[in-house]
N, C-alpha and C positions, 0 to 999 in steps of 0.2 A: 342417176348420174350417168352421163354419156361415157362412151368408151374412152374418149380422149381425156376426159377429166379423171376417170379411174386410173388410166395409165399415168397421168401426172401425179395423182395421189400416191400411187405405188412408188414412183420415182422419188418423191419427196420423203416417203417413209424410209426408203433405202438410204437416202442421204442422212437422215436423222439417225439411222442405225449406226452409220459410220462415225457420225459426230459423237454419239454416245460411247462407242468403242474407243475413239481417240481420247475422250475425256477420262474414261475409266483407266485406260492404260497409262495416260500421262500423269494423272493425279495419283494413281496407284503406284507408279514408279517412284514418284517423289516421296510418297508415304513409306515405301519400302526402303528407299535409300537414306531417308532421314536418320535413322538410328546408326547407320554405317558411317555417316560423315560428320555427325554432330560430336562435340566434345563429350566425354564420359558423363559429366554431371547433368547433361541435358537430355540424354537418351531416353530415360524412363519417362520423363515429363512429356517428351514428344510422342511416345507411344500412347500414353494415357490421353493426351490431347487429340490424337488421331482416331481413337475408337469410334466416335460418332461418324466421322468421315467414311470409315470403312462400311458402315451400315448404309449411308447415303449413296455410296458408290454402287452397292448392290442394287439399290433402287434404280439408279441410272442404267445399270447393266440390264435389269429386267425390262425396262422400257425399250432399250435398244434391241433386245431379243424379240420382243413383241412386234416392234416396227419392222424388223427384218422378216419376220413371218408374214406380216401383212404385205410387205413389198413383194414377197414371193407368191402372193395370191390367197393367203389364208383370210377367212372372213374376219372382219373387224370384231363382230359380236362374239366370235369364238375365242379371240385372243384377249379381249378386254378383261373379263372377270378374273382370271388367274393373275394377270398383270397387276390389276388393281390391288389384289390381295398381297402380292409380293412387294409392291411399292409401299403399300400401307404398313406392312410389317417392318420394312426397312426404315421408313420414316419414324414409326412409333418407337422402334428399338433405338435408333440414333437419337431421337429426342429424349427418351428416357435416360439413356446413357449420359447424354449431355447435361441434363438437369440434375440427375441424382448421383452419378458416379464421378464424372470428370472433376468437378470442383472438390469433392471430398477426397478423391484419390490424390489430387494435386496437393491439397493441404497435408494429407497423410505422409507424402514423400517429401514435403517441405519445399515445394516449388512455388506455392502461392501463399498469400497471407491468410489469416484465420477468419476473414470476414465472409459472410454468406454471399453467394452469387446467384441471383435469380436470372436464369437464362431464358428470357422471353421468346427468342426465336426457337430455341429447343423445345419449349413448351408448345409453341404453335405448331411446329413440325410434328411433334408427337400426337397432338390432337388431330391434325389433318391426316396423319397416317392411320390412326384408329378409324376415322371416318371412311377413308378409302378402303380399308380392309372390310368394313361392314358393307359398303357399297358393292364391293366385289361379291360378297356372299349373297346379297339381294339380287344381283344380276344373275348369278348362278341359278337361284331359285326361279327367277323370271324365265330364263332360257329353258329350264326343265319344264315349267308349266306350259311354255309355248310349244315345246316338242310334244308334250302330252296332248295338247289341243290339236296340233297338226296331225297327229295319229288318228284322232277322232274324225277328221274331215275326209 
């Protein structure tokens, strides 16, 4: 990659970092203020409904942090494995919470009817998260093997 393209890539990574920060702060503020402004009967339901979003926001924050490091010159290969693991965990946790906890907790507190809810997007995000986590582990092993081979040369 030419120096100009590398500079452009770092600039775009920096812009995406700020977009991720804006998204996390904006949505996080809404989630934090929700229980303060909602009527008493809706507060607990809002908190339960927000649980997966908190996990997903951690994933967005992790991506923003990695892009910020890349924008400052960190190697892409060095930033990617840990970011994939963090995003994978956040998506898997958010998906699992969405599929298994939110509906059941909402029924338990009486916010939702007693019918089962199959959250296909939550299932999908959970599976993608698990795959990203495993991919991050594989990349860590590949980088370790590459470093070992580089030492031999």
